[in-house]
N, C-alpha and C positions, 0 to 999 in steps of 0.2 A: 682387352682389360687394361693393359699397361698403360694405354693412353688417357683413360679415366683417372688412374692413378697419379699420372704426371701431371694431368690438368688441376686434380686437387691440391698437389703438392704444390704448384704454381700459385694457386689462389691462396693456400696457406702462409705461403713464403711472402707474397704480397702483404698479407694482413698483418704479419709479424713486422714486416719492415714499416708498414703504417704505424704500428703502435710503439716501434722505437724512435721513429721521427717524432711521433707527439710527445715522447719523453723527453728526446734530446731539446727539441726547439719549445717545450711547455706551451703547446698550443693544444685545442681540443682533438680528439682521437676522431671525430668524423670528418674536421676539416683535413686531417692528415690523410685519411683514407680516400677521401676525394680527390686529393693532389695526388698522391701514389696511385691511385687506379688511373687517373688522367695521363699521368706521364707513362705508366706502362703501357695503357693501350696505344699511346702514339709511338713509343719505342718499339715495342713487340708488334704492334702492327704494320710499322714501316719497314722493318728489317726481316721478320718473319711471314708475316701475314696474319690476317684478322682470324683465321681457323686456329690459331695458337692460342688463343683464349676461350675458346670454345663458344664462340658467338654464331656457330651453326649446327650445333649439338640439336639434336631432335628434341631433348626434353626443353631446351629454351623454345625452339619453335613451337611445339605443343602449348607451353605455356602461354605464348604470346598470342595464338591462335584462340585459345579457350578464353583468355582476357577480352579480347577484341568482340568475340562471337556473344559474349554476355551483355555488350551494351546495347 
């Protein structure tokens, strides 16, 4: 259960950073979210691994499977 809360805190923290970046640089929030998310994926994925961002969570995998099955 702690892992779920840590993952949620990580994503909310990244969203906060993206919002602050958009305010500081006066750019669109969506653009800053894309940039922050890409940099976070690169940095966290390189040092910790892709599992740290929750890419292998069962809810994500079920969502992908249900999306591809509907096509």
